[in-house]
C-alpha positions in Angstrom: 57.3 -135.1 126.7 55.0 -132.3 126.1 51.5 -133.6 127.4 48.3 -132.7 125.5 47.3 -130.5 128.6 50.3 -128.6 128.7 49.8 -127.8 124.7 46.5 -126.8 125.1 47.9 -124.5 128.0 50.4 -123.3 125.3 48.1 -122.0 122.7 45.4 -120.6 124.9 48.4 -118.1 125.9 49.3 -117.3 122.4 45.3 -116.7 121.5 45.2 -114.5 124.7 48.3 -112.7 123.4 47.0 -112.2 120.3 43.7 -110.7 121.0 45.6 -108.4 123.3 47.3 -107.1 120.6 44.3 -105.3 119.0 45.0 -102.2 117.0 44.3 -99.3 119.5 46.1 -101.2 122.3 49.0 -101.2 120.3 48.4 -97.5 119.3 49.0 -96.1 123.0 52.1 -98.3 124.1 54.8 -96.0 123.4 53.4 -92.4 124.4 55.8 -91.7 127.2 59.1 -92.7 125.0 57.7 -90.6 121.8 59.6 -87.0 121.7 57.2 -83.8 121.7 57.0 -83.0 117.9 57.7 -79.8 116.6 55.4 -79.7 113.8 51.9 -81.3 113.7 50.5 -81.7 110.2 46.3 -81.8 110.5 44.3 -83.4 107.7 41.5 -81.4 106.8 38.1 -82.9 105.8 36.5 -85.0 108.5 39.6 -84.7 110.3 38.7 -80.5 111.2 35.9 -80.1 109.3 32.4 -81.8 109.3 31.2 -83.6 105.8 27.2 -83.7 107.3 26.3 -81.3 104.7 28.7 -82.6 101.8 26.9 -86.1 102.3 23.8 -84.5 102.4 24.1 -82.6 99.1 25.7 -85.8 97.4 23.2 -88.1 98.4 20.1 -85.9 97.5 22.6 -86.0 93.8 22.0 -89.6 94.1 18.4 -89.5 94.3 18.7 -90.1 98.1 20.9 -92.9 97.8 23.0 -92.1 101.0 24.1 -95.8 100.9 26.2 -94.9 97.8 28.1 -92.2 100.0 30.9 -94.7 100.6 31.3 -95.8 97.4 31.7 -92.1 96.3 34.3 -91.8 98.3 36.3 -94.5 98.0 35.8 -94.1 93.9 37.5 -90.5 94.3 40.2 -91.7 96.6 40.9 -94.7 94.3 41.2 -92.3 91.2 43.1 -90.0 92.7 45.9 -92.7 93.2 45.0 -93.8 89.8 46.6 -90.1 88.5 49.7 -90.4 91.0 50.5 -93.6 89.6 50.3 -92.6 85.8 51.9 -89.5 86.6 48.8 -87.2 85.8 47.0 -84.3 87.9 43.6 -83.4 88.5 42.4 -81.1 91.5 40.6 -83.1 94.0 37.7 -81.6 93.3 37.7 -82.7 89.9 38.2 -85.9 90.8 35.5 -85.6 93.3 33.3 -84.5 90.4 34.1 -87.1 87.9 33.7 -90.2 90.7 30.4 -88.9 91.5 29.6 -89.0 87.7 30.9 -92.4 87.7 28.9 -93.8 90.5 25.4 -92.3 89.3 26.4 -93.6 85.7 27.2 -97.2 87.5 23.7 -97.3 89.0 21.6 -95.9 86.4 21.3 -92.6 87.7 20.7 -89.4 85.8 23.4 -86.8 86.7 24.8 -84.1 84.7 28.3 -82.7 85.4 26.9 -79.4 86.1 24.8 -80.8 88.9 27.6 -82.9 90.4 29.9 -80.1 90.5 27.2 -78.1 92.5 26.7 -81.1 94.7 30.2 -81.0 95.9 32.3 -77.6 95.3 29.3 -75.4 96.9 28.8 -77.3 100.2 32.8 -78.4 100.3 33.8 -74.5 100.4 31.6 -73.6 103.5 31.9 -76.9 105.7 31.9 -76.1 109.7 34.3 -77.2 112.0 33.7 -80.3 114.2 33.0 -78.8 117.7 36.2 -79.7 119.6 38.2 -78.0 116.6 38.7 -74.4 117.4 39.1 -74.9 121.1 41.7 -77.9 120.5 43.6 -76.2 118.2 43.9 -73.2 120.3 45.3 -75.5 123.3 47.6 -77.4 120.6 49.0 -74.3 119.9 49.8 -72.9 123.0 52.0 -75.6 123.8 54.3 -74.0 121.3 54.2 -76.5 118.8 53.8 -75.6 115.0 50.8 -76.3 113.2 50.4 -76.9 109.4 47.5 -78.6 107.3 48.5 -81.3 104.9 45.4 -81.8 102.3 44.4 -83.6 99.3 42.3 -80.4 98.2 43.9 -77.6 96.2 45.8 -74.5 97.6 42.4 -72.0 96.6 39.9 -74.7 98.1 41.6 -75.2 101.4 42.0 -71.5 101.5 38.4 -70.5 101.2 37.3 -73.6 103.5 39.8 -72.0 106.4 38.4 -68.5 105.8 34.8 -69.8 106.0 35.6 -71.8 108.9 37.6 -69.5 110.5 40.5 -71.6 111.0 43.7 -69.7 109.6 44.9 -68.0 112.8 45.8 -71.2 114.2 48.1 -72.3 111.3 51.4 -71.5 110.7 51.3 -73.0 106.9 48.6 -74.5 104.5 50.1 -77.4 102.5 48.2 -79.4 99.6 49.6 -81.7 97.5 48.9 -79.7 94.2 52.4 -78.1 94.9 53.8 -81.3 94.0 50.7 -83.1 92.3 51.4 -86.1 94.1 48.2 -87.6 96.4 48.4 -88.9 100.1 49.2 -91.7 100.9 52.1 -91.6 98.4 55.0 -91.3 100.7 56.7 -88.8 98.5 53.7 -86.3 99.9 54.6 -86.7 103.6 58.5 -86.2 102.8 57.6 -83.3 100.8 55.5 -81.7 103.6 58.9 -82.4 106.4 60.8 -80.9 103.9 58.6 -77.7 103.5 58.5 -77.3 107.4 62.2 -78.3 108.2 61.7 -81.5 110.3 63.0 -84.8 110.3 60.2 -87.4 110.2 60.3 -88.3 114.1 60.1 -84.5 114.8 56.5 -84.2 113.0 53.0 -86.0 113.9 50.2 -86.5 111.5 46.5 -85.7 112.7 43.7 -87.4 110.6 40.6 -88.7 111.1 41.4 -91.4 107.7 43.3 -94.9 108.3 44.8 -94.5 104.6 46.0 -91.2 106.0 47.7 -92.6 109.0 49.0 -95.7 107.2 51.2 -93.0 105.1 52.6 -91.2 107.7 53.8 -93.9 109.6 55.3 -95.4 106.8 57.2 -92.1 106.3 58.3 -92.6 109.8 56.3 -89.7 111.1 54.2 -89.9 114.3 50.6 -90.3 113.9 47.2 -89.9 115.9 44.3 -91.0 114.9 40.9 -88.9 115.7 38.2 -91.5 115.7 35.3 -89.5 113.8 32.1 -91.0 113.5 32.1 -94.4 111.2 36.1 -93.9 110.9 38.4 -97.2 111.3 42.1 -97.8 111.2 43.5 -100.2 108.4 44.4 -103.2 110.3 47.2 -104.6 108.1 49.1 -100.8 108.2 51.5 -99.5 111.2 49.6 -98.5 114.2 49.1 -95.0 114.9 51.2 -93.8 117.9 47.6 -92.4 119.6 44.0 -93.0 118.9 41.9 -90.1 120.4 38.4 -89.1 120.4 38.8 -85.5 119.8 41.6 -82.7 119.9 41.2 -82.4 123.8 42.3 -85.6 124.1 45.0 -85.1 122.1 45.5 -81.8 123.6 46.1 -83.6 127.2 48.4 -85.7 126.0 50.8 -83.1 124.5 50.4 -81.1 127.4 51.9 -83.3 129.7 
């Protein structure tokens, strides 16, 4: 017969086990068994490039309401997926401008389309890389792994960004969902990228600072590394990433072993 004391011990043990399975703990458990990826795909905005100048510009367009930045970005991402679900396509820049106009209207802020476009397009083209990016990419590339970018931004946009940030030399390919008109995290975007690089899902890794991007890559069968840029979190209900790193130096150390 099970006593109350025994039952309480069992419940306590289950709770302890549950608390130990936090998102980051699970992410590190399979490192030793993972094959070295042949190709690493990098998300661009916020993962490689610092968005601080863009945030400042957008906040200024919204009458200084920096508390609305999260709403603007989520509105932009939401409507990129509306385009995908309805089999339509506009560039991420166009959607970003429309999202900014929507947020402004909902908050009673006067904003013209020209002002919205200037607030987004101008700073987006010249975003600087995060401090760890150039040296981190150089170390990862030195391992012999092929590097490619995979972004929701347009082909022309990411080309301009890479040229201005001096990142072009580190990458074998620049891939944009503009070519298939299906936005991440739709699984078709990752499968297309894998086909472009000629690798199987388990032979590739995505590095991103967005939980939704990690969720898509893992669902597509890829390895994934979540880089913890300030304010970024994982989606708790998604498949956990294989690695959680603070910067590209930490990822390079893992890949160099």
